[in-house]
C-alpha positions as CSV (number, residue, x, y, z in Angstrom):
1,X,127.6,123.6,86.2
2,X,125.3,125.5,88.5
3,X,121.7,124.7,88.2
4,X,120.5,128.3,87.3
5,X,116.8,127.7,87.7
6,X,117.3,126.0,91.1
7,X,119.4,128.8,92.3
8,X,116.9,131.4,91.3
9,X,114.1,129.5,92.9
10,X,115.9,129.3,96.2
11,X,116.2,133.1,96.2
12,X,112.8,134.0,94.7
13,X,110.5,131.1,95.7
14,X,107.2,133.0,95.4
15,X,107.8,133.4,91.7
16,X,107.8,129.7,91.3
17,X,105.3,128.5,93.9
18,X,101.7,127.8,93.5
19,X,99.4,129.6,95.9
20,X,98.2,126.4,97.4
21,X,101.6,125.0,98.4
22,X,101.6,123.8,102.0
23,X,105.4,123.5,102.6
24,X,107.8,124.7,99.9
25,X,110.8,122.6,98.7
26,X,109.9,119.4,100.6
27,X,109.6,116.3,98.4
28,X,108.4,112.8,99.3
29,X,106.2,114.2,102.1
30,X,105.0,111.9,104.9
31,X,102.4,112.9,107.4
32,X,101.5,110.6,110.3
33,X,98.6,111.4,112.7
34,X,99.0,110.1,116.2
35,X,96.3,111.0,118.7
36,X,95.7,114.8,118.3
37,X,99.1,115.5,116.6
38,X,100.3,115.5,113.0
39,X,104.0,114.6,112.4
40,X,105.7,115.6,109.1
41,X,109.0,114.6,107.5
42,X,110.2,114.8,103.9
43,X,113.2,114.9,101.7
44,X,115.1,118.2,102.0
45,X,116.7,119.8,98.9
46,X,120.2,119.2,100.3
47,X,119.5,115.5,100.8
48,X,121.7,115.6,103.9
49,X,119.5,115.3,107.0
50,X,116.1,114.2,108.4
51,X,113.8,116.8,109.8
52,X,110.7,116.4,111.9
53,X,107.9,118.8,112.8
54,X,104.6,118.5,114.7
55,X,101.3,120.4,114.7
56,X,97.7,120.0,115.8
57,X,96.4,120.4,112.3
58,X,97.7,119.7,108.8
59,X,97.6,123.5,108.1
60,X,99.7,124.1,111.2
61,X,102.6,122.0,109.8
62,X,103.4,124.9,107.5
63,X,104.5,127.1,110.4
64,X,105.5,124.4,112.9
65,X,109.0,124.4,114.4
66,X,111.4,122.2,112.5
67,X,113.9,120.0,114.3
68,X,116.8,118.2,112.7
69,X,116.7,114.8,114.4
70,X,119.5,113.1,112.3
71,X,122.3,114.2,110.0
72,X,124.2,112.2,107.4
73,X,127.5,110.6,108.2
74,X,130.7,112.1,106.8
75,X,131.6,108.9,105.0
76,X,130.5,105.2,104.6
77,X,126.9,104.1,104.9
78,X,124.3,106.8,105.2
79,X,126.7,109.6,104.0
80,X,124.8,110.8,100.8
81,X,121.4,111.1,99.2
82,X,119.2,111.0,102.3
83,X,115.8,110.4,100.7
84,X,112.2,109.9,101.6
85,X,112.1,109.5,105.4
86,X,108.9,108.1,106.9
87,X,108.0,108.2,110.5
88,X,105.9,105.3,111.9
89,X,104.6,104.3,115.3
90,X,105.0,100.6,115.7
91,X,104.3,98.6,118.8
92,X,104.9,101.5,121.1
93,X,108.1,102.9,119.6
94,X,108.8,105.4,116.8
95,X,110.7,104.4,113.7
96,X,111.9,106.3,110.7
97,X,112.7,104.4,107.5
98,X,114.8,106.3,105.0
99,X,117.0,105.7,102.0
100,X,120.6,106.7,101.8
101,X,123.7,106.2,99.6
102,X,127.4,106.6,100.3
103,X,129.6,109.6,99.7
104,X,131.8,107.4,97.4
105,X,128.7,105.9,95.7
106,X,125.8,108.3,96.1
107,X,123.3,106.1,94.2
108,X,124.2,102.9,95.9
109,X,120.9,103.4,97.8
110,X,119.7,101.2,100.6
111,X,117.0,101.5,103.3
112,X,118.0,102.3,106.9
113,X,116.1,102.5,110.2
114,X,116.1,104.9,113.2
115,X,114.4,104.1,116.5
116,X,113.1,106.3,119.3
117,X,111.5,104.6,122.3
118,X,110.4,107.8,124.1
119,X,106.9,109.1,124.1
120,X,107.9,112.3,122.3
121,X,109.9,111.8,119.1
122,X,110.9,115.4,119.0
123,X,112.8,115.2,122.3
124,X,113.8,111.5,122.7
125,X,116.9,109.9,121.4
126,X,117.0,108.5,117.9
127,X,119.3,105.5,117.5
128,X,120.6,104.0,114.3
129,X,119.5,100.4,113.9
130,X,121.2,99.7,110.6
131,X,120.1,98.6,107.2
132,X,116.8,96.9,106.4
133,X,117.5,93.3,105.5
134,X,115.6,92.1,102.4
135,X,116.1,89.2,100.0
136,X,118.9,91.0,98.1
137,X,121.4,93.7,98.8
138,X,120.3,95.9,95.9
139,X,119.0,99.4,95.3
140,X,116.2,99.8,97.9
141,X,114.1,102.8,99.0
142,X,110.7,104.3,99.9
143,X,109.8,101.8,102.7
144,X,106.4,102.2,104.2
145,X,104.5,100.4,107.0
146,X,100.9,99.5,107.7
147,X,99.2,97.3,110.2
148,X,96.3,95.1,109.3
149,X,94.6,92.4,111.4
150,X,97.3,92.4,114.0
151,X,100.2,92.0,111.5
152,X,102.8,94.6,110.7
153,X,103.6,94.8,107.0
154,X,106.3,96.7,105.1
155,X,106.1,97.7,101.4
156,X,109.1,99.0,99.7
157,X,110.7,99.7,96.3
158,X,113.7,97.6,95.2
159,X,115.7,96.6,92.2
160,X,115.2,93.0,91.3
161,X,118.6,91.5,90.3
162,X,117.0,89.5,87.5
163,X,115.3,92.4,85.8
164,X,116.4,95.5,83.9
165,X,113.8,97.9,85.4
166,X,114.9,100.3,88.2
167,X,112.5,99.2,90.9
168,X,109.5,97.1,91.7
169,X,107.2,97.0,94.8
170,X,107.5,94.3,97.4
171,X,105.5,93.4,100.5
172,X,106.5,91.3,103.5
173,X,105.7,90.8,107.1
174,X,107.8,92.9,109.4
175,X,109.6,90.5,111.8
176,X,111.7,93.1,113.6
177,X,112.5,96.8,112.8
178,X,115.3,95.8,110.4
179,X,114.1,92.3,109.2
180,X,111.3,91.1,107.1
181,X,109.9,87.7,106.3
182,X,109.6,86.2,102.8
183,X,108.9,89.0,100.3
184,X,106.4,89.1,97.5
185,X,106.6,91.3,94.4
186,X,103.2,93.0,93.9
187,X,103.9,95.4,91.1
188,X,106.6,96.2,88.5
189,X,106.8,98.9,85.8
190,X,105.0,97.5,82.8
191,X,102.9,100.3,81.3
192,X,104.1,103.2,79.2
193,X,103.2,105.7,81.9
194,X,105.4,103.8,84.4
195,X,108.6,103.8,82.2
196,X,109.0,107.4,81.0
197,X,112.7,108.3,81.7
198,X,113.1,105.5,84.2
199,X,111.2,102.2,84.7
200,X,110.1,102.8,88.3
201,X,107.5,101.7,90.9
202,X,108.2,103.5,94.2
203,X,106.8,105.7,96.9
204,X,104.0,103.4,98.1
205,X,101.5,104.5,100.8
206,X,98.7,102.4,102.3
207,X,95.0,103.3,102.9
208,X,92.5,100.8,104.4
209,X,89.0,101.6,103.5
210,X,85.8,100.0,102.2
211,X,87.0,96.4,102.8
212,X,90.1,96.9,100.7
213,X,93.8,97.6,101.1
214,X,94.8,100.4,98.7
215,X,98.4,101.3,97.9
216,X,99.2,104.4,95.9
217,X,102.6,104.4,94.2
218,X,104.6,106.6,91.9
219,X,106.3,105.9,88.5
220,X,108.6,107.3,85.8
221,X,111.3,110.0,86.2
222,X,110.9,112.8,88.8
223,X,110.0,115.4,86.2
224,X,106.7,116.2,84.6
225,X,106.4,112.4,83.8
226,X,106.1,111.4,87.4
227,X,102.6,110.0,88.0
228,X,100.6,108.1,90.6
229,X,99.1,104.6,90.2
230,X,97.0,102.4,92.4
231,X,97.1,98.9,93.7
232,X,94.4,97.2,95.7
233,X,93.6,93.9,97.5
234,X,90.6,92.5,99.4
235,X,91.1,93.1,103.1
236,X,90.4,89.5,103.9
237,X,92.8,88.1,101.3
238,X,96.4,86.8,101.8
239,X,98.3,90.0,101.2
240,X,101.5,88.0,100.7
241,X,100.0,86.3,97.6
242,X,100.9,88.3,94.5
243,X,97.6,87.2,92.9
244,X,95.7,89.1,95.6
245,X,96.8,92.4,94.2
246,X,95.2,94.3,91.3
247,X,96.6,97.3,89.5
248,X,95.3,100.3,87.6
249,X,96.2,100.2,84.0
250,X,96.2,104.0,83.8
251,X,97.6,106.6,86.2
252,X,95.1,107.9,88.8
253,X,96.9,111.2,89.3
254,X,99.3,113.0,86.9
255,X,100.5,116.3,85.4
256,X,97.8,118.9,84.9
257,X,99.3,122.0,83.1
258,X,96.0,124.0,83.6
259,X,96.5,123.8,87.4
260,X,100.3,124.2,87.2
261,X,100.7,120.8,88.7
262,X,103.7,118.9,87.2
263,X,104.9,115.5,88.3
264,X,102.5,114.8,91.2
265,X,103.4,111.8,93.3
266,X,105.0,110.1,96.3
267,X,102.0,110.9,98.4
268,X,100.9,109.9,101.9
269,X,97.4,109.7,103.3
270,X,96.0,111.2,106.5
271,X,92.7,112.5,107.8
272,X,91.9,116.1,108.8
273,X,90.3,117.2,112.0
274,X,86.9,116.5,110.5
275,X,87.8,113.0,109.5
276,X,88.1,113.7,105.8
277,X,90.7,111.7,103.9
278,X,93.6,113.8,102.6
279,X,96.4,113.2,100.2
280,X,99.7,114.8,101.0
281,X,102.0,114.8,97.9
282,X,104.6,116.7,96.0
283,X,104.6,118.4,92.7
284,X,106.3,121.3,90.8
285,X,104.5,124.4,89.5
286,X,106.5,124.5,86.3
287,X,107.5,122.1,83.5
288,X,110.9,123.2,82.4
289,X,113.8,122.0,84.5
290,X,117.5,123.0,84.1
291,X,119.5,119.9,84.4
292,X,118.8,116.7,86.4
293,X,115.3,116.9,87.9
294,X,116.6,115.4,91.2
295,X,118.6,118.6,91.7
296,X,115.7,120.9,91.2
297,X,114.5,121.8,94.7
298,X,110.9,122.8,94.0
299,X,109.0,119.6,94.5
300,X,106.7,121.3,97.0
301,X,104.4,119.7,99.5
302,X,100.7,120.1,98.6
303,X,97.4,118.8,100.1
304,X,94.2,117.7,98.4
305,X,90.9,116.1,99.4
306,X,90.6,112.5,98.5
307,X,87.2,111.7,97.1
308,X,85.5,108.3,96.8
309,X,83.7,106.7,93.9
310,X,80.4,105.0,94.2
311,X,82.1,101.6,94.1
312,X,84.4,102.5,97.0
313,X,87.6,103.4,95.2
314,X,89.7,106.5,95.9
315,X,89.3,109.3,93.4
316,X,92.2,111.7,93.2
317,X,90.0,114.3,91.4
318,X,92.6,114.9,88.6
319,X,90.8,118.1,87.3
320,X,90.3,119.7,90.7
321,X,92.7,122.1,92.5
322,X,94.4,121.4,95.8
323,X,93.1,122.5,99.1
324,X,94.1,125.9,100.4
325,X,94.4,125.3,104.1
326,X,94.1,128.0,106.7
């Protein structure tokens, strides 16, 4: 059956969009600042390709040229549900980590890796390196990277074969673009706000500030219940020790009907040209969804200023509106 609301929204997007949307119909937004440029990629509504754009400011990403750098295969691995690409600059090369299923099993999701060794990721060649190898060959997605004290780390969401929840968060040292060392579970869905619709921890993003490693993450189904939580660890601690990590018992960012912000999550962090911390995330501007929320295209990319508490913790400013960039 046709998703009527989704069809209307594609034709009449302004009726559904909030005024402060940065990029319409782009979910799981990822922004990476390298030198004086901002790079942007995200899930597209068709889930069939990976796009990349570049601008000299976050606001400029809205009108930047869009280049398709990779398209799904016709069959086999990487032939369906191309989700949540992230671009990273690691040891002098560009990498994109993304999730994908198969045409014959769309939700048999795994993480895959693309590599580009040129200076310019918009003109160089992207090569398929294959599947990310973790401890189990199970549902895996939303892989992110950060570097700390000379070590490259990956954090990702994966189904644990011994548990009933959909996905937990794991961390490991990155040994090669497609291989990690021993992995540690650092969070699993345990609170009520993490288990609405689905028991999920996913979409992690790292921010290193004030002597701590912060990881935002998302939980629950991808409708109005989607919400953001926070993990943190001391920057001098062993990040591969599960006891190092602490977790917020309540969400730090969640639906706010007064601001027409429904299901905010899967954010990434960057800084603007003035050095202020920003959160790039997705949300819808309405609650009611016709059919499966995954098929509704209007998870739109938004931007907000990240504030800081007196004790050095990120404050997502739940009651404040998003930035209107110009």
